[in-house]
C-alpha positions as CSV (number, residue, x, y, z in Angstrom):
1,M,-3.3,-5.8,13.0
2,N,-3.2,-2.3,11.4
3,A,-2.4,-1.5,7.9
4,M,-1.6,2.6,6.8
5,Q,-0.8,4.7,3.8
6,Y,-0.4,7.5,3.3
7,K,-0.7,9.1,-0.7
8,I,2.1,12.2,-1.6
9,T,1.3,13.9,-4.6
10,L,3.7,15.0,-6.6
11,P,4.0,17.5,-9.6
12,D,3.5,16.5,-13.3
13,D,7.4,17.4,-13.6
14,Y,8.8,16.7,-10.5
15,D,12.2,14.2,-11.0
16,M,10.6,10.9,-9.9
17,S,14.6,9.4,-9.7
18,L,14.6,10.9,-6.2
19,I,12.2,9.0,-4.8
20,R,13.8,5.9,-6.6
21,K,17.2,7.2,-4.7
22,R,15.4,8.0,-1.6
23,V,14.1,4.4,-1.4
24,K,17.5,2.7,-2.5
25,E,19.4,4.8,0.0
26,N,17.0,4.5,2.7
27,G,14.6,1.5,2.6
28,A,16.3,-1.3,4.2
29,K,15.8,1.2,7.4
30,T,12.2,-0.3,8.0
31,D,13.9,-4.1,7.4
32,N,12.6,-6.2,10.7
33,F,11.4,-2.9,11.7
34,S,9.4,-4.4,14.9
35,G,5.6,-5.0,14.9
36,L,5.6,-4.5,10.7
37,L,4.6,-7.3,8.7
38,F,5.2,-5.7,5.6
39,K,5.9,-2.3,4.0
40,A,6.1,-1.3,0.4
41,Y,7.2,1.8,-1.1
42,L,4.9,2.2,-3.8
43,I,4.9,5.3,-6.7
44,S,3.0,5.7,-9.9
45,E,4.4,7.8,-12.5
46,K,2.5,10.1,-14.9
47,A,5.3,9.2,-17.9
48,Q,4.0,5.7,-17.4
49,G,0.5,6.2,-18.0
50,A,-0.4,7.1,-14.4
51,V,-2.9,9.9,-13.6
52,S,0.2,11.7,-11.3
53,N,3.3,11.2,-10.1
54,S,3.1,9.9,-6.5
55,Y,4.8,7.9,-3.2
56,S,2.4,6.2,-1.5
57,P,4.2,3.6,1.2
58,L,1.9,1.2,2.5
59,Y,2.3,-0.7,5.8
60,V,0.5,-3.3,7.4
61,W,1.4,-3.7,10.9
62,K,1.3,-6.5,13.6
63,N,0.6,-4.5,16.4
64,S,-0.2,-0.6,16.8
65,E,2.9,-0.9,19.3
66,G,5.2,-0.7,15.7
67,M,2.7,1.9,13.9
68,N,2.7,4.3,17.3
69,R,6.5,3.8,17.6
70,F,7.0,4.4,13.5
71,I,4.8,7.6,13.7
72,F,5.5,9.3,17.0
73,E,9.4,8.0,18.0
74,S,10.9,10.6,14.6
75,F,10.8,8.0,11.9
76,Y,7.9,9.5,10.5
77,D,9.2,13.0,10.7
78,N,11.4,12.5,7.7
79,I,7.8,12.6,5.4
80,I,6.6,15.8,7.5
81,R,10.2,17.2,6.8
82,D,10.6,16.1,3.2
83,F,6.5,16.3,1.7
84,G,4.9,18.2,4.8
85,W,2.0,17.2,6.9
86,Q,0.3,14.2,5.1
87,S,-2.6,12.7,6.0
88,I,-2.1,9.1,6.9
89,Q,-5.0,6.6,5.7
90,I,-5.5,3.8,8.4
91,G,-7.3,0.6,7.5
92,I,-8.3,-2.7,9.6
93,P,-7.4,-6.0,7.6
94,L,-9.8,-8.3,6.6
95,T,-7.4,-10.5,4.2
96,V,-4.2,-10.9,4.5
97,E,-2.0,-13.4,1.5
98,L,0.9,-13.2,1.1
99,G,2.0,-16.4,-1.2
100,N,5.8,-17.8,-0.8
101,K,7.0,-15.2,-3.9
102,F,5.4,-12.1,-2.1
103,A,9.2,-10.9,-1.6
104,D,9.2,-11.0,-5.5
105,A,6.6,-8.2,-5.8
106,N,7.6,-5.7,-8.4
107,Y,3.5,-4.2,-9.0
108,L,0.6,-3.3,-6.7
109,L,-3.1,-2.8,-8.5
110,E,-5.6,-0.9,-5.8
111,Q,-9.6,-1.1,-6.3
112,N,-10.9,1.1,-3.7
113,I,-14.5,-0.1,-3.0
114,A,-17.7,1.4,-1.2
115,I,-19.4,-0.5,1.0
116,P,-22.9,0.7,0.6
117,E,-25.4,0.9,3.5
118,Q,-27.6,-2.3,4.6
119,L,-29.1,-4.3,7.0
120,S,-26.6,-7.0,7.3
121,L,-22.8,-7.0,6.9
122,K,-23.0,-10.6,7.0
123,D,-21.5,-11.1,3.2
124,I,-19.2,-8.4,2.7
125,P,-16.0,-10.3,3.0
126,S,-17.0,-12.7,0.4
127,Q,-18.6,-9.8,-1.6
128,L,-14.8,-8.2,-1.3
129,S,-12.9,-10.9,-2.4
130,E,-15.0,-11.2,-5.3
131,T,-15.1,-7.6,-6.2
132,S,-11.6,-7.6,-6.0
133,E,-10.3,-10.7,-8.4
134,L,-9.3,-8.6,-11.0
135,L,-6.4,-10.6,-12.2
136,S,-4.4,-13.6,-11.1
137,Q,-1.9,-14.2,-13.0
138,N,1.4,-13.6,-11.7
139,K,-0.4,-12.7,-8.3
140,V,1.6,-13.1,-5.0
141,G,-0.1,-11.5,-2.6
142,K,-3.3,-10.1,-1.9
143,L,-4.8,-7.4,0.9
144,I,-7.8,-5.9,1.7
145,V,-8.7,-3.6,4.1
146,Y,-12.0,-1.5,5.3
147,N,-12.7,1.5,7.3
148,P,-15.7,1.3,9.2
149,D,-15.5,5.2,9.7
150,K,-15.9,5.7,6.1
151,W,-17.3,2.6,5.0
152,Q,-15.0,1.8,2.1
153,A,-12.2,-0.9,1.4
154,A,-9.5,-0.9,-0.8
155,S,-7.7,-4.4,-2.5
156,F,-4.3,-4.5,-2.8
157,T,-2.8,-7.4,-4.9
158,F,0.8,-7.4,-5.6
159,Y,1.9,-9.5,-8.8
160,T,5.8,-10.4,-9.8
161,E,5.1,-8.5,-13.7
162,K,3.3,-6.1,-14.8
163,P,-0.6,-6.5,-14.9
164,K,-1.6,-6.7,-18.8
165,Q,-4.8,-4.6,-18.2
166,N,-3.9,-0.9,-17.7
167,Q,-5.4,0.3,-14.2
168,P,-5.7,3.7,-13.2
169,T,-4.0,2.8,-10.0
170,L,-1.1,0.4,-11.0
171,Y,1.9,1.4,-8.7
172,E,5.4,0.1,-9.0
173,I,6.6,-1.2,-6.2
174,L,10.8,0.1,-5.4
175,H,11.5,-2.4,-2.4
176,I,9.6,-4.4,0.4
177,S,10.6,-4.5,3.9
178,S,9.4,-6.7,6.2
179,E,10.1,-8.4,9.5
180,N,11.4,-11.3,9.2
């Protein structure tokens, strides 16, 4: 299983309705994509209190074949064509919890966590789970990924309603695709 995300930062005056239209017209194209557990089409808007405007899709792949097909068989070329060359962040899923109402998620909260140098990694999974538990009300899913190349982890928590606490990395989910 692999997770990937590319974060496209857009200008402050970017018309975010263009991204909304793009997802509305094209989001279903990744529904039932072979090897895809899910893709969450994420945006943040400066006008809604975010640090910047962004388009930041998050994928979890069941296998590398689906991810390779997406990247190398012209699907990712649409991103290159429309937004330029983007770095794709890759992570290894540690925790994948998708509740019965996961498809109803409307918001995603991202929390980045450094994994400090230490003599044993045995307790890291439980520490990451504890650190990433910010809010549980309206939670319908959780994903924790790590990258041992950078010794970083990211926790993604999915909600049906906007969390009351104002968090710096809160995304709106425009669509969720999955392989059913």
